[in-house]
C-alpha positions as CSV (number, residue, x, y, z in Angstrom):
1,M,158.1,18.1,136.8
2,N,156.3,15.4,138.8
3,Y,154.1,14.1,135.9
4,F,155.1,13.1,132.4
5,P,152.5,14.4,129.9
6,V,151.3,11.7,127.5
7,F,148.3,10.9,125.3
8,F,147.1,7.3,125.4
9,D,145.8,5.6,122.3
10,L,142.9,3.7,123.9
11,G,141.1,2.5,120.7
12,G,139.7,-0.9,121.4
13,Q,141.5,-1.1,124.7
14,K,139.7,-2.1,128.0
15,V,139.3,0.7,130.4
16,L,137.8,-0.2,133.8
17,I,135.8,2.3,135.8
18,V,134.9,1.3,139.3
19,G,132.0,3.5,140.5
20,G,128.7,4.4,139.0
21,G,128.0,8.0,140.0
22,E,128.1,11.3,138.2
23,V,131.9,11.5,138.5
24,S,132.2,8.2,136.6
25,L,129.7,9.5,134.0
26,R,131.9,12.5,133.4
27,K,134.9,10.3,132.8
28,I,132.9,8.1,130.5
29,S,131.9,11.1,128.4
30,L,135.5,11.7,127.7
31,L,136.6,8.1,127.3
32,E,133.9,7.1,124.9
33,R,135.2,9.5,122.2
34,T,138.6,7.6,122.2
35,G,137.1,4.3,121.0
36,A,138.0,2.6,124.3
37,S,136.1,-0.5,125.4
38,I,134.6,0.9,128.6
39,N,133.7,-1.5,131.5
40,V,131.9,-0.2,134.6
41,V,131.6,-2.1,137.8
42,A,129.4,-0.7,140.7
43,P,126.6,-1.8,142.9
44,Q,124.6,1.2,141.8
45,V,124.8,3.3,138.7
46,V,123.2,6.6,137.5
47,P,120.7,6.5,134.7
48,G,123.2,8.1,132.2
49,I,125.4,5.1,132.5
50,L,122.5,2.6,132.2
51,E,121.4,4.4,129.0
52,R,124.8,4.1,127.5
53,A,124.9,0.4,128.4
54,A,121.5,-0.2,126.8
55,A,122.7,1.5,123.6
56,G,125.8,-0.8,123.6
57,Q,128.3,1.9,124.2
58,L,129.8,0.3,127.3
59,K,129.5,-2.7,129.6
60,V,128.1,-2.6,133.1
61,E,128.3,-5.1,135.9
62,I,126.0,-4.0,138.8
63,R,127.9,-5.5,141.7
64,E,130.9,-4.9,143.9
65,F,134.4,-4.9,142.4
66,A,136.3,-8.1,142.2
67,P,140.1,-8.4,141.5
68,G,139.3,-10.4,138.3
69,D,137.8,-7.2,136.9
70,L,141.3,-6.0,136.3
71,D,142.0,-8.8,133.8
72,G,142.9,-7.3,130.4
73,A,142.5,-3.6,131.6
74,R,144.9,-1.1,130.1
75,L,143.7,1.8,132.3
76,V,141.7,2.0,135.6
77,I,139.7,4.8,137.0
78,V,138.4,4.5,140.5
79,A,135.5,6.7,141.7
80,T,133.7,5.1,144.6
81,S,132.8,7.0,147.8
82,R,134.8,4.6,150.0
83,R,138.4,5.7,150.5
84,A,139.6,2.3,151.7
85,V,138.1,0.5,148.7
86,N,139.6,3.0,146.4
87,R,143.1,2.5,147.8
88,W,142.7,-1.3,147.7
89,I,141.8,-1.2,144.0
90,A,144.7,1.2,143.4
91,N,147.1,-1.2,145.1
92,L,145.9,-4.1,143.1
93,S,146.2,-2.1,139.9
94,E,149.8,-1.1,140.8
95,S,150.7,-4.7,141.5
96,R,149.7,-5.5,137.9
97,N,151.4,-2.4,136.4
98,I,148.1,-1.0,135.2
99,P,148.0,2.8,135.3
100,V,145.3,3.9,137.8
101,N,143.6,7.1,138.7
102,V,141.7,7.5,141.9
103,V,139.4,10.5,141.7
104,D,140.3,13.2,144.3
105,D,143.2,11.1,145.7
106,R,146.4,12.2,144.1
107,E,148.6,10.1,146.4
108,A,146.8,6.8,145.4
109,S,146.9,7.7,141.6
110,R,149.6,6.7,139.1
111,F,148.2,9.3,136.7
112,I,146.0,12.3,136.9
113,V,143.5,13.7,134.3
114,P,144.2,17.2,133.1
115,A,141.7,20.0,132.3
116,I,141.2,19.6,128.5
117,I,140.5,22.0,125.6
118,D,139.0,19.8,122.9
119,R,139.4,21.0,119.3
120,D,139.7,17.5,117.9
121,P,142.2,16.5,116.7
122,V,143.9,19.3,118.6
123,L,143.9,18.7,122.3
124,V,145.3,21.1,124.9
125,A,145.9,19.6,128.3
126,I,146.4,21.8,131.4
127,S,147.6,20.4,134.7
128,T,148.7,21.8,138.0
129,G,150.0,18.4,139.1
130,G,147.0,18.0,141.3
131,A,147.9,21.1,143.3
132,S,144.8,23.1,142.3
133,P,142.1,21.6,140.0
134,V,140.2,24.9,140.3
135,L,143.2,26.9,138.9
136,A,143.5,24.3,136.0
137,R,139.9,24.9,135.2
138,R,140.2,28.6,135.2
139,L,143.3,28.5,132.9
140,R,141.3,26.2,130.6
141,E,138.4,28.6,130.5
142,R,140.7,31.5,129.6
143,L,142.7,29.6,127.0
144,E,139.5,28.2,125.5
145,A,138.3,31.7,124.8
146,L,141.5,32.4,122.9
147,I,141.9,29.3,120.8
148,P,139.8,29.5,117.6
149,Q,137.0,26.9,117.3
150,R,138.2,25.9,113.8
151,V,141.7,25.1,114.8
152,G,140.9,21.4,114.9
153,A,139.5,21.6,111.3
154,L,142.7,23.5,110.4
155,A,144.8,20.6,111.7
156,A,142.8,18.1,109.7
157,W,143.2,20.2,106.6
158,L,147.0,20.4,107.1
159,E,147.1,16.6,107.5
160,A,145.3,16.3,104.1
161,L,147.9,18.6,102.5
162,R,150.8,16.4,103.6
163,A,150.5,13.8,100.9
164,R,150.4,16.5,98.2
165,A,153.3,18.3,99.7
166,R,155.4,15.1,99.8
167,R,154.7,14.6,96.0
168,K,155.6,18.2,95.1
169,L,158.4,18.9,97.6
170,R,161.1,16.3,98.0
171,G,163.2,17.8,100.7
172,T,162.1,17.9,104.4
173,D,163.3,21.5,104.7
174,A,161.2,22.6,101.8
175,R,158.1,20.9,103.3
176,R,158.8,22.5,106.6
177,R,159.0,25.9,105.1
178,F,155.8,25.3,103.2
179,F,153.8,24.3,106.2
180,E,155.3,27.2,108.3
181,A,154.1,29.6,105.6
182,I,150.7,28.0,105.7
183,V,150.3,28.1,109.5
184,D,152.0,31.5,110.0
185,G,150.4,33.3,107.1
186,A,147.2,34.2,105.2
187,A,146.2,30.6,104.3
188,A,145.6,29.6,107.9
189,R,144.0,32.9,108.7
190,R,141.5,32.5,105.9
191,F,140.8,29.0,106.9
192,I,140.1,30.0,110.6
193,E,137.8,32.8,109.4
194,G,135.8,30.3,107.3
195,D,137.1,31.1,103.9
196,T,138.2,27.5,103.0
197,R,138.4,28.2,99.2
198,G,140.6,31.2,99.7
199,A,142.9,29.1,102.0
200,V,143.1,26.4,99.4
201,R,144.0,28.8,96.6
202,I,146.8,30.3,98.7
203,A,148.1,26.9,99.7
204,H,148.2,25.7,96.1
205,R,150.0,28.8,95.0
206,L,152.6,28.4,97.8
207,L,153.0,24.8,96.9
208,T,153.8,25.7,93.3
209,T,156.3,28.4,94.2
210,S,157.9,27.1,97.4
211,A,160.3,24.7,95.6
212,T,162.0,27.5,93.8
213,A,161.6,30.6,95.9
214,P,161.9,31.4,99.6
215,L,158.6,31.8,101.4
216,P,157.7,35.1,103.1
217,P,158.1,35.1,106.9
218,E,154.6,35.7,108.5
219,R,154.0,35.0,112.1
220,W,150.7,34.2,113.8
221,R,148.7,36.7,111.8
222,W,145.7,34.3,111.6
223,W,145.4,34.1,115.4
224,A,145.1,37.7,116.8
225,P,144.2,36.6,120.3
226,V,147.7,35.2,120.8
227,R,148.7,38.8,121.7
228,A,146.2,38.8,124.5
229,I,147.6,35.7,126.1
230,R,151.1,37.1,126.0
231,S,149.9,40.1,128.0
232,C,148.2,38.1,130.7
């Protein structure tokens, strides 16, 4: 495994983007959802970046990159059309121990950006280690068709259940069994199908009985497409 998969918490952190083209705009579209403080430096920028700057969503400096732009940066993305400049900025970032990604230049990058399936707060990242971005995109497309749209909402609901489960179930094993029964059984299936009230009723019943009785083993009945991916 050449790359260690991680998820950065960039809330309030400075992310520097060098380059003002459409590629940079696509990176910005992902980054702005993280709450990062986005700084763009480029002699020319596309209208979409200017619009975001006018709305106060990011900062733009319309000029050439200067080494001082790296001050305070926690992450750097380089997307200019000049290979020599890209590598120079990457070397400067490396010298400061700032993780850097140079678009379409794996050798100059300290990290790469995976193909992402976004079901916030559930994120699925797919990478081929830079070997084939097209393959990563095709895998993402296939998996995206299989993963339910409401799986992110399901994760948020499960998080909301945690406080109640801690109050009712003292042991970690009991809580684990309870959430396995939720995720693997009818409650999650009802939630995914849009029957939130039905899911809540089942969860409350399980919470009442789980401390004294074993929970029934149900596996992935709420996510029928999982069978399809196993046969791929």
